[in-house]
C-alpha positions, 0 to 999 in steps of 0.5 A: 210391238214390245217383246218381253223375252224371259230368259230363265233356268229351267228350275223354276219353282213357277210353271213357265206358262204362268210366268209368261201370262203374269209378265204379259199381263204386266206388260199390257197393264203398264201403260207404255203400250198398246196391249194388242201389240205386246208379245211374251215369250221364254226360253229355258236353259238346262245348263248354266253356271252362276258365280254368285251361289244362286240356285237359278235365274231369271233375266227379262229382256224387254225390246222396244221402240226407241223414243221412251224416256229413261224414267219410263224404262226405270219405272218398266224395269223396276215394275218388272223386277218386283213382278219376278221378286214375288215369284221366286226366292232369293235363291234365284238372281234376277235381272231385267233390261230395256233395249231399243229397237231403232225404227230405221232398221227394225223390220217386221211383217 
């Protein structure tokens, strides 16, 4: 199930495909998910403005079924942020957030 969605400026110093692969590997190895259920994708933004003087950004959305503890989500977001920090310079704004999907309303085929 979980969906790891990378939103990023189009000026990354790393190939998007490589970043998607590394996030996928991280997600599969974190121990919170069945690796067969992990989905990772990226969306690039050509037009953006950042108010903090940064030259680009990455925001990682992690959509997962409700039920994980706050501590599990904190460890997941800290690990993901550490991964992103190793890939780009401090001139990039980085953020990671978990979003709970409610099983009562989430649907898939």
